[in-house]
N, C-alpha and C positions, 0 to 999 in steps of 0.2 A: 449551619448552612448546608443545604442538600444539593446534590447533583440533579440536573434536569434529565428528562427523558429525551432520547435522541429523536423521537418522532417530531419534536418541536422544530427540527431543522429540515424535515422532509419537504421537498418541493415537487410539483408536477414535472418540472424540468429544471435544468440549469445550463445556461449556454456557455459557461466557462469550461476550459480544459481542466479536468482533474488529473493531477500527477501523483502517482504513488511512488514514494522514494524509499527504496530498499537499502540494503547495506552491502551489495555485491561488489566484487573487485572491479567490475566494469566501470564503476563511478570514478575510478582514479583519474581518468582523463576527461571527465565530464565537466563542462563549464556551468557551474551552478548559478551563475548570473542570469542564465536563460530563464530561471524560475522567478525572477524578480519582475514579473509582469502583472498587470491588473486583471487580465483575463485568464489567469491560472490560479487554481485552488490546489494547494499541496497537502497531501496526506503523508506525513513523515512517520515512518515505522520505528517504534522502540527508541533507540538512542540517536536517531538521525537528526532531530531538531537541534541538538547541541553540536553535532559534528559539522553540520553545514551552516551554522549560525553566522559565520563571518561572510557568507556569500548571499544568503537570502533568509527571509523570515517565513518559516513554515506556518500555514494557516491552521493546521491541526496536527496534534500528536495522537497517534492511535497505538495503544500498547497492550500487550498481554505477556509481559516479560517479568521473570522472577526477580531479576536484579532491580528493576524499577519498583516492583511491588514492595521490596524491602526498604526502600528509601523513605526517610522522613524529609520534612520540608527543606532542611539545610544540610542534609547528609549527602555528600557527593556519591554519585553512582560509581561503583568500582570498575565498570566497563568503559564509560565515557567521561567520567569526572563531573558531569552536570548535576545540578540540583533543581528541584521544582521551583525554588524561590527565584532562580535566574532564568527560568524558561519563558520565552516570549512567543506565545502562540495564541490564536483566537479561541481555539477549542481543544479540549482534551477528550478523546473518545476511549472509553475502556469498559470492561465488563461490569455488570452489576455486582459481582463478587468483589472485584477490586474496589469499586466505589464504597462498599461496606467497610473495607479495610481503611480507606482514606477517611471515612467519617469517624472511625474509631480513634483517629489521631486528634480529633477535636479542633480547637482553635488553630492549632498548628497548620491545619490543612485548609483554612478558609480561602486563601488566595487560589488554591488548586480547585476546590469545589465550586468556586464562583464561575469557573469556565469549563467545568467537567460535565460531560453527557454520558449517560449510561445506556448500554444496549444489551439486548438479549443475545446470547451466543447459541448457535446450533452447531453440533458436530455431526449431524446426520443429514437428513433431507433438507435441501435449501432450494428455493426458486425465487426469481425476481418478484418483488412485491410482497414477500412474506413478512417484511419488517424486521428481520433478524440479520445478524452478521454470521457468515459461515466461517468457522474457525477450525482448521484441520492442519496440524503440523507447522503452520506458519501464520504469522500475523498479517502477511500480505493478502491472504484470501479474505481475511476479515476486512481489510482496507478496501479491497476490490468490491466486495459485496456491499459495504457501507456506501461507497461512491454510487453504486447502482441504485441502492435504496433511496439515496438523497436526490436522485433525478439527473445525475450527470450522464450525458450521451456521448461525450468524447473523453476517454480515459487512457492515459499513457502510463506505462510502468517503466521506471528506470532503476537500475541496480537490483532488479528482481531476477537474479541470474540463475539460481538453482544449481550452482556449481561453486566450489571453493577454488582457491588459486592453485592448489596442488592436486586437484581431483582428476580422476582419469578421464572424465568427460571433457575436461578443459581443452580447448583447441589451441594449437600453436600454428600460425600460418594457415589456418583453415583446415588443419588435419587433426583428428582426435587421437589421443594417446591409445595405443593398441593393447595395453596390458591391464590385468586385474589386480586388485589388492583386497585385503580383508575388509569386510563390511560394505561391499559394493554389489550392485545388481547388474546383470547383463540385459541390455535392451534389445529390442527386436532387430535393430540395425547392426548389432554386433559390438556396440560401444558399451562402456561400463559407467555406472553412476553410483555415488554413495547412497546407501539405503535411506538415509534421512532425506536426501533430495529427491529420490524416487517417490517417497511418500508425499512430498510437497507437490511434485508433478502430478500425481494422481488426484490430489485435491483440486488443483487448478483445472484439470481435465473435467472433473465433475462440474465445476462452475461453468466452464465453457459449453459443455453438453446441455446443461440446463438452460442456458441462454439461447442455444439453437432451438431446442424443443419449444420454448416459449415465444420464439420469434422476436426476441428483444431487438429493438431498432437502433441500437447505439454502436459505437466503435471502440474497440479495445486494442491498443497498440503495445506490442512488446518491443522495447527499445534496446534490449540487451542482445547484441548481435549473435553471440555464440550460445545463447541459452537453449536448452532442449525444449523449452516451453514454446511450442510452435502452433498451438491451436488458435492463437490470436494473431492479428496482423503484425508481422515482424518488419519494422521500419526504424530508421534512425529518428532521434528526437527532433533534429533539425527538419526532417521530412514531415513530421507531424505538424510542426509550426508552419511549414510552407503550405501544406494542404489546407490548414485552417485560415491561411491568409488569402486563399483564392477568392475571387469575387463571388463565386457560387456558394462557398461555405459561409462567407460573411453575410450574404443575403439570407441564407437559410436560418442563421442565428437571429437575424433581425426579425424575420417572420415569426420565429419561435417566441421572441420577446413580446411582439405585438399581439400574439395570441393568448397572452396571459389571462 
């Protein structure tokens, strides 16, 4: 059995809210039951489908993670303890290279490949409509670009923090920590950020700038309050739901559907 090409899922639009579920510490207080709605399509990154399984069923797992790549069908992941055999998702999105590794596992991988979609990864130039996933430093950029390529016009990111719990960028009571530590970069506003997260920030800025240049007509919401990623609309997830519940927003989605 072979994985399908991701192009089979592309749509000219999709009226549902796409939610990209990261792994940031901001999710500790998040009510995952909010994701159990019919008009939400969730892209859970790497280990998140297993971590949140008791609260909601992710629509898609998207991964480019070494720990998952090493897993066999019934081998528990050392990070999250999950196995592919107990994974309940509609779709698995991963790179063509990873699909080749899955196929090499033969019959063992059949239940995985029956729901797997492969996509081309670009680590250089990306623009909406190119049909590829933009992967640079973080799987979250791949998830974001995939959601755009699949036609979603409302995309919310939760747990895409770009800071760790003990990082110098992390806010306490709205105030950033003032001191530097090894392996961190000073930002233009005087704050410090771990080098790995500054690389992720640069990747997201590249995506955001490409969307502006191309006049993409969708909405991307950053729901992590203290994240340094501010090129997208920064609002709470409950506010995203409230906006989509407004009569104007509901009518716009109905018109979109009728224009199919």
